[in-house]
C-alpha positions in Angstrom: 73.2 -0.3 176.5 72.1 1.2 173.2 74.6 1.4 170.4 74.0 5.2 170.3 72.1 7.0 173.0 69.1 8.8 171.4 69.0 12.5 170.6 67.4 14.4 173.5 65.0 17.2 172.8 66.4 20.7 172.4 67.9 22.2 175.5 65.5 25.0 175.7 62.6 22.5 175.8 64.3 20.6 178.6 65.0 23.9 180.5 61.3 24.8 180.2 60.2 21.5 181.7 62.7 22.0 184.5 61.6 25.6 185.1 57.9 24.6 185.5 58.8 21.7 187.8 61.1 23.8 190.1 58.4 26.6 190.2 55.8 24.2 191.5 58.2 22.7 194.1 60.2 25.6 195.4 57.7 28.4 194.9 58.9 31.4 196.9 61.8 29.5 198.3 62.9 26.3 200.0 62.4 27.2 203.6 64.0 24.0 204.9 67.2 24.3 202.8 67.5 27.8 204.1 68.2 26.4 207.5 71.4 24.7 206.3 74.9 26.2 206.1 75.5 26.8 202.4 78.8 24.9 202.1 80.5 23.0 199.3 79.3 19.4 199.6 79.1 16.2 197.6 76.3 13.7 196.9 75.7 10.5 195.1 72.8 9.2 193.1 71.7 5.6 193.9 69.5 3.3 191.9 67.7 0.9 194.2 66.3 -1.5 191.6 67.2 -3.1 188.2 66.4 -0.4 185.6 67.2 1.2 182.3 68.5 4.7 182.8 66.8 7.6 181.0 66.5 11.3 181.9 70.0 12.5 182.5 69.5 15.8 180.6 66.5 16.7 182.9 68.4 15.7 186.0 71.4 17.8 185.0 69.3 20.8 184.0 67.5 20.8 187.3 70.7 20.9 189.4 72.4 23.5 187.1 69.3 25.7 187.3 70.0 26.1 191.0 73.8 25.9 190.9 75.4 26.6 187.5 78.8 25.5 188.9 77.6 22.1 190.1 79.8 19.2 188.9 77.9 16.0 187.9 80.0 12.9 187.0 77.8 10.2 185.5 79.0 6.6 185.7 76.3 5.3 183.3 75.0 6.3 179.9 71.4 6.8 178.8 69.9 3.5 177.9 72.2 1.5 180.1 70.7 -1.5 182.0 71.8 -1.2 185.6 71.4 -3.4 188.7 70.0 -2.5 192.0 72.6 -0.8 194.2 74.3 0.9 191.3 75.7 4.4 191.9 74.6 6.3 188.8 76.4 9.6 189.4 78.3 11.7 191.9 77.7 15.4 192.4 79.7 18.3 193.9 78.1 21.6 194.6 76.5 23.9 197.2 74.6 22.0 199.9 71.5 24.1 199.7 71.2 23.7 196.0 71.8 20.0 196.1 68.9 19.4 198.6 66.6 21.9 196.9 67.1 20.2 193.5 66.8 16.7 194.9 63.1 15.9 194.5 62.6 17.6 191.2 65.7 16.0 189.6 64.6 12.6 190.9 61.1 13.0 189.7 62.3 13.4 186.1 64.8 10.6 186.3 62.6 8.1 188.1 59.7 8.7 185.7 61.7 8.6 182.5 63.7 5.6 183.6 60.4 3.9 184.4 59.3 4.5 180.9 62.6 3.3 179.5 62.6 0.2 181.7 59.1 -0.8 180.7 59.9 -0.3 177.0 63.0 -2.4 177.3 60.9 -5.3 178.6 58.6 -5.1 175.6 61.5 -4.8 173.2 63.1 -7.9 174.7 59.9 -9.8 174.4 59.8 -9.4 170.6 63.6 -10.0 170.0 64.2 -12.1 166.9 61.0 -11.1 165.2 60.4 -8.3 162.7 58.2 -6.4 165.0 59.1 -2.9 166.4 57.7 -1.6 169.6 56.0 1.9 169.2 54.6 4.3 171.8 51.4 6.3 171.5 50.1 9.8 172.4 48.9 8.5 175.8 51.6 10.5 177.6 51.8 12.6 180.8 50.6 16.1 180.0 53.5 18.4 179.3 56.1 15.6 179.2 55.4 14.1 175.8 58.8 14.8 174.3 60.5 13.6 177.5 58.6 10.3 177.6 59.0 9.7 173.9 62.7 10.2 174.4 62.6 7.7 177.2 60.9 5.2 174.9 63.9 5.5 172.6 66.3 5.0 175.5 64.5 1.7 176.1 65.0 0.6 172.6 61.5 1.4 171.3 60.4 3.7 168.5 58.1 6.7 168.4 54.8 6.7 166.6 53.7 10.2 165.7 54.7 13.0 168.2 51.3 14.7 167.9 48.4 15.5 165.7 50.6 17.7 163.5 53.3 15.3 162.1 51.3 12.3 160.8 47.8 11.9 159.3 46.1 9.0 161.0 42.7 8.1 159.7 40.6 6.2 162.3 37.0 5.1 162.4 35.5 8.5 163.0 37.5 10.2 160.3 36.6 7.5 157.8 32.9 7.6 158.7 32.9 11.4 158.3 34.6 11.2 154.9 32.1 8.7 153.6 34.6 5.9 152.9 38.1 4.8 153.6 39.2 5.6 150.0 37.6 9.1 150.2 39.4 9.8 153.5 42.8 8.7 152.0 42.2 10.8 148.9 41.4 13.9 151.0 44.5 13.3 153.2 46.8 13.0 150.2 45.3 16.1 148.6 45.7 18.3 151.8 48.8 16.8 153.3 50.8 15.2 150.5 54.2 15.4 152.4 53.0 13.9 155.7 53.0 10.1 156.5 49.6 8.5 156.4 48.4 5.8 158.7 45.0 4.1 158.2 43.1 2.1 160.8 41.0 -0.7 159.5 38.3 -2.7 161.3 38.1 -5.8 159.1 39.7 -7.6 156.2 37.5 -5.9 153.6 38.8 -2.5 154.8 42.3 -3.9 154.8 41.9 -4.7 151.1 40.6 -1.2 150.5 43.5 0.4 152.3 46.0 -1.7 150.4 44.6 -0.4 147.1 44.2 3.2 148.4 47.8 3.3 149.6 49.4 4.6 152.8 52.6 4.3 154.9 51.1 1.9 157.5 47.9 0.1 158.2 46.7 -0.2 161.8 44.8 -3.4 162.6 43.1 -2.7 165.9 41.7 -5.5 168.1 41.8 -8.1 165.4 41.4 -11.7 166.5 44.6 -13.9 166.2 43.1 -15.6 163.1 42.1 -12.3 161.5 45.6 -10.9 162.3 47.3 -13.9 160.5 45.0 -13.4 157.5 45.9 -9.7 157.4 49.6 -10.5 157.3 49.0 -13.0 154.5 46.8 -10.6 152.5 49.2 -7.6 153.0 52.1 -9.8 152.0 54.6 -7.1 152.9 53.1 -4.5 150.6 52.4 -2.0 153.4 53.6 -2.4 157.0 51.0 -3.6 159.5 50.7 -2.2 163.0 48.8 -3.9 165.9 47.2 -1.9 168.6 44.8 -2.6 171.4 44.7 -5.2 174.1 48.4 -5.8 174.0 50.4 -6.9 177.1 53.5 -8.9 177.8 51.6 -12.2 177.9 50.2 -11.7 174.4 53.1 -9.8 172.8 55.3 -12.6 171.6 52.5 -14.4 169.8 51.4 -11.2 168.1 55.0 -10.5 166.9 55.4 -14.1 165.7 52.4 -13.6 163.4 54.6 -11.4 161.3 53.3 -7.9 161.9 55.7 -5.0 161.5 54.8 -2.8 164.5 53.1 -3.1 167.8 52.0 0.1 169.5 51.5 0.1 173.3 49.9 3.0 175.3 51.1 1.5 178.5 54.7 2.4 177.8 54.0 6.0 178.7 50.5 5.8 180.4 51.1 3.2 183.1 54.3 4.7 184.6 55.9 2.8 187.5 58.7 5.1 188.7 62.2 3.6 189.4 63.3 3.8 193.0 66.2 6.3 193.2 67.8 8.2 196.0 70.2 11.2 196.2 72.3 11.2 199.3 74.7 13.8 200.6 78.2 12.4 201.3 80.6 10.1 199.4 79.2 7.0 197.7 79.6 3.7 199.5 82.8 1.8 198.8 
């Protein structure tokens, strides 16, 4: 469990996510739920595999969109590590609303818990080093804020949210500007208040970036020897970030080289949903 569950996006943004998802699922109406008597009923939410929980606000908003009076009693917090067979929550509401909301609420929770669970594995792999695990912009369209929230639930950190909140100079930007130094100077002139991240392709560019100045330097696809040289040359003056060709097998050695951040697109791109089930009736003893 995290010391403090992360701050979720604004409720209106969560509600908008839910409205889109319910519209595509229910459309003009749930013709199967309409066959049921609309009685008061109870249900329980079961997690069928080891996981890190993330997505409660979306789950809750989905059920409350269809039944504002539904009662949801969570037994776990966001960021909790749970074992297979854990009952995560119990619900009490109208039977039709419970079954109509089931798939959409589980889609949110299984996807975001999958992101959090994967992130937690990467965070655990670098424990005891200085490295922080960062996400990227390789997110599911329309669910960026949700997935980046899930990364935080898994103990990771967010890179930039989008193209608007951090200037990130990469190969094409530097080429178009004429040089790395020119690109940095233009960025500082036009966006002096925004963080600046610069990607370098070799040690010479690293030296140039250290002189030009920025908030973080991205060393992309450096060999292990080049990476260690980069850490030595930077000497803590500007944080170094590693990206590209990072997986769990290589992660620990990268972190032990002394880099400050490791960004991993797979946290949000390669989503493996967590196996969840919502069942009517009381939870098993």
